[in-house]
C-alpha positions as CSV (number, residue, x, y, z in Angstrom):
1,M,148.1,76.5,123.0
2,Y,148.9,76.6,126.7
3,V,145.7,74.8,127.7
4,G,147.4,71.4,127.7
5,I,149.8,72.3,130.5
6,Q,146.9,73.1,132.9
7,T,145.1,69.8,132.0
8,R,148.3,67.8,132.6
9,L,149.1,69.5,135.9
10,D,145.5,68.9,137.1
11,K,145.8,65.2,136.2
12,L,149.2,64.8,138.0
13,K,147.7,66.5,141.1
14,A,144.6,64.4,141.0
15,L,146.9,61.3,141.2
16,K,149.0,63.1,143.8
17,Q,152.0,62.6,141.5
18,D,152.9,66.2,140.7
19,H,156.0,65.9,143.0
20,L,157.5,63.7,140.2
21,L,158.1,66.9,138.2
22,T,160.7,68.0,140.8
23,G,163.2,65.1,140.4
24,G,164.7,65.9,137.0
25,L,168.4,65.8,136.3
26,K,170.2,69.0,135.5
27,G,173.7,69.2,134.0
28,L,175.8,72.0,132.6
29,E,178.4,72.3,129.8
30,K,180.2,75.7,129.9
31,E,182.8,77.0,127.4
32,S,185.4,79.5,128.5
33,L,188.4,80.9,126.6
34,R,191.8,80.9,128.2
35,V,193.4,84.3,127.8
36,N,196.8,85.8,128.8
37,T,197.3,88.8,131.0
38,Q,196.8,91.1,128.1
39,G,193.4,89.5,127.3
40,K,194.6,87.8,124.1
41,I,193.6,84.3,123.3
42,A,196.2,81.9,124.9
43,Q,198.6,80.2,122.5
44,T,199.7,77.7,125.1
45,P,198.7,74.0,125.0
46,H,195.9,72.6,127.1
47,P,197.4,72.5,130.7
48,L,198.7,69.0,131.4
49,A,197.5,69.3,135.0
50,L,193.9,69.4,133.7
51,G,194.4,65.9,132.2
52,S,193.6,64.7,128.7
53,A,191.1,66.8,126.7
54,L,190.2,63.6,124.9
55,T,189.1,61.6,127.9
56,N,188.6,63.8,131.0
57,P,184.9,63.7,131.8
58,Y,184.9,67.1,133.5
59,I,187.4,69.3,131.7
60,T,188.0,69.2,128.0
61,T,188.2,71.6,125.0
62,D,185.7,72.6,122.4
63,Y,186.9,74.1,119.1
64,S,190.1,75.7,120.2
65,E,193.0,74.5,122.3
66,A,192.3,77.6,124.3
67,L,188.5,77.1,124.5
68,L,188.0,75.1,127.7
69,E,184.8,73.2,128.2
70,F,183.6,72.3,131.7
71,I,181.1,69.5,132.2
72,T,179.1,68.6,135.3
73,P,177.5,65.3,135.9
74,P,173.7,65.5,136.0
75,F,172.3,66.3,139.5
76,S,168.7,66.4,140.8
77,D,169.5,69.4,143.0
78,T,170.1,72.7,141.2
79,Q,172.5,73.9,143.8
80,D,174.6,70.7,143.4
81,T,174.9,71.3,139.7
82,L,176.1,74.9,140.2
83,N,178.4,74.0,143.0
84,F,180.1,71.3,140.9
85,M,180.6,73.8,138.1
86,E,182.2,76.3,140.5
87,S,184.5,73.6,141.8
88,I,185.7,72.8,138.3
89,H,186.5,76.5,137.9
90,A,188.3,76.6,141.2
91,Y,190.4,73.5,140.4
92,T,191.2,74.9,136.9
93,Y,192.4,78.2,138.3
94,R,194.9,76.4,140.5
95,H,196.6,75.3,137.3
96,L,196.3,78.2,135.0
97,K,199.5,80.1,136.0
98,D,199.5,83.5,134.2
99,E,196.2,83.0,132.4
100,M,192.6,83.5,133.2
101,L,189.1,82.6,131.8
102,W,187.4,85.1,129.6
103,G,184.1,86.0,131.3
104,T,181.9,86.8,128.3
105,S,180.6,84.8,125.3
106,M,182.2,87.1,122.7
107,P,186.0,86.9,122.5
108,C,188.5,89.6,122.6
109,I,191.2,90.3,121.4
110,V,191.0,88.3,118.2
111,D,194.2,88.9,116.2
112,G,192.9,87.3,113.1
113,D,191.8,83.7,112.5
114,M,195.2,82.2,113.0
115,S,195.3,83.5,116.6
116,I,192.8,80.9,117.5
117,P,194.7,77.5,117.9
118,I,192.7,74.4,116.9
119,A,192.2,71.9,119.7
120,Y,194.6,68.9,119.6
121,Y,193.7,65.5,121.0
122,G,196.7,63.3,120.6
123,N,197.7,60.6,118.0
124,S,194.9,58.1,118.3
125,N,192.4,57.7,115.5
126,I,189.6,59.2,117.5
127,G,191.9,62.1,118.5
128,K,192.9,62.8,114.9
129,M,189.3,62.7,113.9
130,K,188.3,65.3,116.4
131,H,191.2,67.5,115.3
132,I,190.5,67.2,111.6
133,Y,186.8,67.9,112.2
134,R,187.8,71.2,113.7
135,I,190.1,71.9,110.7
136,G,187.1,71.3,108.5
137,L,185.1,73.8,110.6
138,W,187.9,76.4,110.0
139,H,187.8,76.0,106.3
140,R,184.0,76.1,106.2
141,Y,183.2,78.9,108.6
142,G,186.4,80.5,109.8
143,R,187.9,80.2,113.2
144,S,186.5,83.3,114.8
145,M,183.0,82.0,115.0
146,Q,184.2,78.9,116.8
147,A,185.9,80.9,119.5
148,I,182.5,82.2,120.8
149,A,181.6,80.6,124.2
150,G,178.2,79.6,125.6
151,I,176.5,77.4,128.2
152,H,174.4,74.3,127.5
153,F,171.8,73.3,129.9
154,N,171.0,69.6,129.9
155,Y,167.8,68.4,131.3
156,S,165.9,65.1,131.8
157,L,162.8,64.2,133.7
158,A,163.1,61.7,136.5
159,D,162.7,58.0,135.4
160,N,159.7,57.5,137.7
161,F,157.8,60.4,136.1
162,W,157.4,58.7,132.7
163,P,155.1,55.8,133.6
164,V,152.7,58.2,135.3
165,Y,152.9,60.7,132.4
166,Q,152.3,58.0,129.9
167,K,149.3,56.9,131.8
168,I,147.7,60.3,132.0
169,E,148.4,60.7,128.2
170,D,146.6,57.4,127.7
171,N,149.5,56.3,125.5
172,T,150.1,52.6,124.7
173,A,153.5,52.9,122.8
174,Q,156.6,51.2,124.0
175,S,158.0,53.1,127.0
176,Q,161.2,54.4,125.3
177,D,159.3,55.4,122.2
178,F,156.9,57.4,124.3
179,I,159.7,59.1,126.2
180,S,161.5,60.0,122.9
181,Q,158.4,61.4,121.3
182,S,157.7,63.4,124.5
183,Y,161.2,64.9,124.3
184,M,160.8,65.7,120.6
185,D,157.5,67.5,121.6
186,M,159.6,69.4,124.1
187,T,162.2,70.4,121.5
188,R,159.5,71.9,119.2
189,N,158.2,74.1,121.9
190,I,161.7,75.2,122.8
191,H,162.0,76.3,119.2
192,R,158.7,78.1,119.4
193,Y,159.3,79.9,122.6
194,G,163.1,79.8,122.8
195,W,163.4,83.5,121.9
196,I,162.5,84.2,125.5
197,I,165.9,82.8,126.6
198,L,167.7,85.4,124.5
199,Y,165.6,88.3,125.8
200,L,165.9,87.2,129.5
201,F,169.5,86.0,129.6
202,G,171.3,87.3,126.4
203,A,174.4,89.1,127.6
204,S,176.3,89.8,124.4
205,P,175.0,93.1,122.9
206,A,178.5,94.4,122.0
207,I,181.7,93.0,120.4
208,C,185.3,93.9,120.1
209,K,186.1,95.6,116.8
210,S,188.8,93.0,116.3
211,F,186.2,90.3,115.9
212,L,184.9,91.7,112.6
213,K,188.2,93.1,111.3
214,G,188.3,93.0,107.5
215,R,184.6,92.1,107.3
216,T,181.7,94.2,106.1
217,H,179.0,94.8,108.8
218,T,176.1,97.0,109.8
219,F,177.1,97.6,113.4
220,E,177.3,101.0,115.1
221,A,180.3,102.2,117.0
222,F,179.9,102.2,120.7
223,D,183.4,103.7,121.1
224,A,186.8,103.5,119.4
225,G,187.2,99.8,120.2
226,T,183.6,98.5,120.4
227,L,180.8,97.7,117.9
228,F,177.3,97.1,119.0
229,K,173.6,97.0,118.1
230,P,171.6,99.3,120.4
231,Y,168.8,96.8,121.0
232,A,170.7,93.5,120.7
233,T,170.4,90.8,123.4
234,S,172.7,88.0,122.1
235,L,175.0,88.7,119.2
236,R,176.3,85.2,119.9
237,M,173.0,83.9,118.6
238,S,172.8,86.4,115.8
239,D,173.9,86.3,112.2
240,I,177.5,87.0,113.1
241,G,177.6,84.1,115.5
242,Y,176.7,80.5,114.6
243,K,175.4,81.1,111.1
244,N,176.0,78.3,108.6
245,D,174.6,79.1,105.1
246,S,175.3,75.6,103.9
247,Q,172.9,74.2,106.4
248,S,169.9,76.3,105.3
249,D,168.5,73.6,103.1
250,I,168.8,70.7,105.5
251,N,165.2,71.1,106.8
252,I,165.7,69.2,110.0
253,S,162.4,67.9,111.4
254,Y,161.7,67.8,115.1
255,N,158.3,66.2,114.7
256,N,159.6,62.7,115.6
257,L,162.9,61.0,116.3
258,D,163.0,58.9,113.1
259,A,162.5,62.0,110.9
260,Y,165.1,64.0,112.9
261,V,167.7,61.2,112.7
262,A,167.0,60.5,109.0
263,R,167.5,64.1,107.9
264,L,170.5,64.6,110.1
265,L,172.1,61.5,108.6
266,A,171.2,62.5,105.1
267,A,173.1,65.8,105.6
268,T,176.2,63.9,106.6
269,Q,176.0,61.8,103.4
270,T,175.1,64.6,100.9
271,P,178.0,66.3,99.1
272,Y,178.1,70.1,99.1
273,A,179.7,71.8,96.0
274,D,181.6,74.5,97.9
275,Y,183.2,71.9,100.2
276,Q,184.0,69.7,97.2
277,R,186.0,72.5,95.7
278,F,188.7,72.6,98.4
279,G,188.6,68.8,98.8
280,V,189.0,66.4,101.6
281,K,192.8,66.5,101.4
282,D,195.3,69.1,100.1
283,N,197.9,68.5,97.4
284,E,200.3,67.1,100.1
285,G,197.7,64.6,101.4
286,N,196.8,66.6,104.6
287,Y,193.2,66.4,105.6
288,Q,191.2,69.7,105.1
289,Q,188.0,68.2,106.4
290,L,186.6,64.8,107.3
291,N,184.5,64.7,104.1
292,D,182.9,67.1,101.7
293,N,179.3,66.6,102.8
294,I,176.9,69.3,104.0
295,L,177.8,68.2,107.6
296,Q,181.0,66.3,108.4
297,I,179.3,64.8,111.4
298,E,176.0,65.3,113.1
299,N,177.3,67.8,115.7
300,E,178.1,70.3,113.0
301,Y,174.4,71.1,112.7
302,Y,173.9,74.1,114.8
303,S,170.6,74.4,116.7
304,N,169.5,76.1,119.9
305,V,168.2,72.7,121.1
306,R,169.2,69.1,120.6
307,P,167.7,65.8,121.6
308,K,170.6,63.7,123.0
309,Q,171.6,60.2,124.0
310,V,174.9,59.3,125.6
311,A,177.0,57.8,122.8
312,K,179.2,54.8,123.4
313,S,182.9,54.7,122.2
314,G,182.9,54.9,118.4
315,E,179.2,55.4,118.2
316,R,177.7,58.2,116.2
317,P,175.2,60.5,117.9
318,S,172.5,59.5,115.4
319,E,173.2,55.8,116.1
320,A,172.9,56.4,119.8
321,L,169.6,58.1,119.3
322,K,168.4,55.4,116.9
323,N,169.5,52.5,119.2
324,R,168.4,53.8,122.6
325,G,166.1,56.8,122.0
326,V,166.3,60.3,123.6
327,R,167.8,60.4,127.1
328,Y,167.9,64.2,127.7
329,V,167.4,67.5,125.9
330,E,170.2,70.1,125.5
331,L,169.3,73.8,125.5
332,R,172.2,75.6,123.8
333,S,171.2,79.2,123.6
334,V,172.5,80.5,126.9
335,D,175.1,83.3,126.9
336,L,177.8,83.5,129.6
337,S,176.7,86.0,132.2
338,P,179.6,88.4,132.8
339,F,178.1,89.1,136.2
340,D,178.3,85.6,137.6
341,P,181.7,83.9,138.2
342,A,180.5,80.5,136.7
343,G,178.7,82.3,133.9
344,V,175.3,81.4,135.2
345,S,173.3,81.9,138.4
346,E,171.2,79.6,140.5
347,T,168.1,81.8,139.9
348,Q,168.6,81.4,136.2
349,L,168.9,77.6,136.4
350,Y,165.6,77.4,138.2
351,F,163.9,79.3,135.4
352,L,165.6,77.2,132.7
353,E,164.4,74.0,134.3
354,A,160.8,75.3,134.7
355,F,160.9,76.5,131.1
356,M,162.0,73.0,129.9
357,I,159.2,71.4,131.8
358,F,156.7,73.9,130.5
359,C,157.8,73.1,126.9
360,L,157.1,69.4,127.7
361,L,153.7,69.9,129.3
362,A,152.3,72.5,126.9
363,D,150.6,71.3,123.7
364,S,153.1,70.9,120.9
365,P,151.6,70.5,117.4
366,T,153.8,69.2,114.7
367,M,156.0,71.9,113.1
368,S,155.9,72.6,109.3
369,P,158.9,73.9,107.4
370,T,157.1,77.2,107.2
371,E,156.6,77.4,111.0
372,K,160.3,76.4,111.5
373,T,161.4,79.3,109.3
374,C,159.2,81.6,111.3
375,V,160.4,80.6,114.7
376,D,164.0,80.8,113.5
377,K,163.4,84.3,112.3
378,N,161.9,85.2,115.7
379,L,165.1,83.9,117.4
380,T,167.4,85.9,115.1
381,L,165.3,89.0,115.5
382,V,165.4,88.9,119.3
383,A,169.1,88.3,119.2
384,S,169.7,91.5,117.2
385,E,166.8,93.7,118.3
386,G,165.2,92.1,121.3
387,R,165.1,95.3,123.4
388,K,163.6,97.4,120.6
389,P,160.4,99.1,121.9
390,G,157.3,97.6,120.3
391,L,159.2,94.8,118.6
392,L,156.8,92.5,116.9
393,L,157.3,88.7,116.6
394,Q,155.3,86.1,114.6
395,K,153.0,83.8,116.5
396,N,150.8,81.4,114.6
397,G,151.0,83.6,111.6
398,Q,150.0,86.7,113.5
399,A,152.2,89.6,114.7
400,I,152.5,89.9,118.5
401,D,154.3,92.4,120.7
402,L,157.4,90.7,122.3
403,T,156.5,92.1,125.8
404,S,152.9,90.9,125.6
405,W,154.0,87.4,124.5
406,G,156.7,87.2,127.1
407,L,154.3,88.1,129.9
408,E,151.8,85.6,128.5
409,L,154.4,82.8,128.6
410,C,155.3,83.7,132.2
411,Q,151.7,83.7,133.2
412,A,151.3,80.3,131.7
413,M,154.3,79.1,133.8
414,T,152.9,80.4,137.1
415,E,151.2,77.3,138.5
416,L,154.0,75.1,137.2
417,C,156.5,77.1,139.2
418,Q,154.3,76.9,142.3
419,T,154.1,73.2,141.9
420,L,157.9,72.9,141.6
421,D,158.3,75.0,144.7
422,A,156.2,72.5,146.6
423,D,156.9,73.0,150.3
424,N,160.2,74.9,149.8
425,K,159.7,78.1,151.9
426,D,162.1,80.0,149.6
427,K,159.9,79.4,146.6
428,P,162.9,79.5,144.2
429,Y,161.0,78.7,141.0
430,S,158.3,81.4,141.6
431,S,160.9,83.9,142.7
432,S,162.9,83.3,139.6
433,L,159.8,83.6,137.5
434,N,158.9,86.9,139.1
435,E,162.5,88.1,138.4
436,Q,161.9,87.4,134.7
437,I,158.5,89.1,134.7
438,A,160.2,92.2,136.0
439,K,162.5,92.2,132.9
440,F,159.5,92.2,130.6
441,N,158.1,95.2,132.6
442,D,161.4,97.0,132.6
443,V,163.8,96.3,129.7
444,K,166.6,98.0,131.7
445,L,166.8,94.9,133.9
446,T,167.9,92.6,131.1
447,P,171.5,91.5,131.2
448,S,172.2,92.9,127.7
449,A,170.9,96.3,128.9
450,I,173.0,96.1,132.1
451,V,176.1,95.3,130.1
452,L,175.7,98.4,127.9
453,Q,174.8,100.5,130.9
454,S,177.9,99.3,132.8
455,M,180.2,100.1,129.8
456,S,178.6,103.5,129.4
457,Q,178.7,104.5,133.1
458,Q,182.3,103.3,133.6
459,Q,183.3,104.6,130.1
460,L,184.8,101.2,129.2
461,P,185.1,99.6,125.8
462,F,183.8,96.1,125.6
463,F,187.4,94.7,126.0
464,K,188.1,96.5,129.2
465,F,184.6,95.7,130.6
466,A,185.1,92.0,129.9
467,M,188.6,92.1,131.2
468,S,187.5,93.7,134.4
469,Q,184.7,91.1,135.0
470,S,187.1,88.3,134.1
471,K,189.6,89.5,136.8
472,R,186.8,89.6,139.3
473,H,186.0,86.0,138.5
474,L,189.6,85.1,138.8
475,E,189.8,86.5,142.3
476,Y,186.6,84.8,143.3
477,F,187.8,81.4,142.3
478,K,191.3,81.8,143.5
479,S,189.9,82.6,147.0
480,K,187.2,79.9,146.8
481,P,188.1,76.9,149.1
482,L,188.1,73.5,147.4
483,D,187.1,70.6,149.5
484,P,189.8,67.9,149.7
485,S,187.4,65.3,148.3
486,E,186.6,67.6,145.4
487,M,190.3,68.2,144.8
488,Q,190.9,64.4,144.8
489,T,188.0,63.9,142.4
490,F,189.5,66.2,139.8
491,E,193.1,65.1,140.4
492,L,192.1,61.5,139.9
493,A,190.0,62.3,136.8
494,S,193.0,64.2,135.3
495,A,195.5,61.4,136.0
496,T,193.1,58.7,134.8
497,S,192.3,60.5,131.6
498,L,196.0,60.8,130.7
499,E,196.4,57.0,131.2
500,Q,193.2,56.4,129.2
501,Q,194.5,58.4,126.3
502,R,197.8,56.5,126.4
503,K,195.9,53.2,126.2
504,I,193.8,54.4,123.3
505,E,196.8,55.4,121.4
506,Q,198.6,52.1,122.1
507,T,195.7,49.9,121.1
508,D,194.9,51.5,117.8
509,T,195.4,48.7,115.3
510,V,193.9,50.1,112.1
511,S,194.9,53.0,109.8
512,F,193.1,56.3,110.1
513,E,191.5,55.8,106.7
514,R,190.1,52.5,107.8
515,F,188.9,54.0,111.1
516,L,187.0,56.7,109.3
517,Q,185.5,54.3,106.8
518,H,184.2,52.2,109.6
519,Y,182.9,55.2,111.6
520,F,180.9,56.5,108.7
521,S,179.7,53.1,107.4
522,T,175.9,52.7,107.2
523,D,175.9,49.0,107.8
524,K,177.2,48.8,111.4
525,V,175.6,46.2,113.6
526,S,173.2,47.8,116.1
527,T,174.4,47.9,119.6
528,S,171.0,48.2,121.2
């Protein structure tokens, strides 16, 4: 199955165009909970100095008012991407007062569902919609699941790569159709091999007991305040994390963009009995959810990877994809690293980029529902038991040892990483790959193992370990100098975003019901 990558690399090199692989754009989205000095989820509103969560391009909120989301622009240079993310943190910490950012994916302390305040976006129709969507998530899945934090790695190949790639593929389709299909091919391979991200970078093997208070579970006690699974890599990606039973029958297809969009849209238009029972509104007319369909909106479908297009104002994600095709791919399975102040390291980013390119260049057969079920099981198994000695996964209908498969994938990436390193004397891609190979040869080097080892050696429950790491991050960012131009960038974005929100609220001319009706209408005029 990896033969295709060698053939494609050889063709690019023969044309002396292999350098085009190095110009891709990398962007990050990172969630972090605001907590108070006791480590409890902050109950304060989104800080005004950070601007409007509705319109600030760099600093917004995810599910909760306390769950900050930091967004970098896309950069071609990995270091620029990470530097910008660190600058957002440094700016934010200058405005947090007596709060800090929680340094792990799993939250603590969770004092029941109602301790997690739902994000608020003002009085505009779009702001109300975002808030009600989150109310719907609460009623459907509970709030605790939505307080889990992660990192999304957004990647796109350089524009000048595509004509060359289309030529070596001997493809005669329209350019955007070829690009979209190539990205869909990439997403299928990310599903096939995505378990490797959890093994290599999963950093959530333990949780605070408060997270599962009142719920039945099969976890072991690490200590009086901590639950864990001895071989877990990423409980964030396990059954206690983003698990939505109502979505099990959607059967999303990644074989082509039309099928993906069609099935995603169908799920937003198909009623679900359990959601019909509690209704769209309560007896007093207050919204409980946007609608009673399987998905309220497309983004409710949880997946470890998404094909993406930048949506225009008022445009649904599916419309954006249908109108303009795939622009980039979003890898969503990365835990926050408690050992890195920004939650991710530069070395890690080099590997993630190489992995995404590998998934594009490797052969990617269409995926049947049976194979999709199999690769999903691999992901869940690695999340819960990824460090278990001799763990077997399923590959092409056959059992394979995780370590053997991981080393096989790394070997298949070797020449690609050498190509990406080009003339860089530091060889960052090859160095990162070697670092990952070492983790397959010694499971103790994985972040999940190091987390448990650190807790054990220091005799710290998960809460105190996470608190200690969060305080280290706080000191790092409070002492980090912020360039005056960077400060000006964030201050301007904050001020501009507040003004933009005011204008949106002032110019709303239709009722919220009419707004929703138009947003969900299926007969909108295409904006392509």
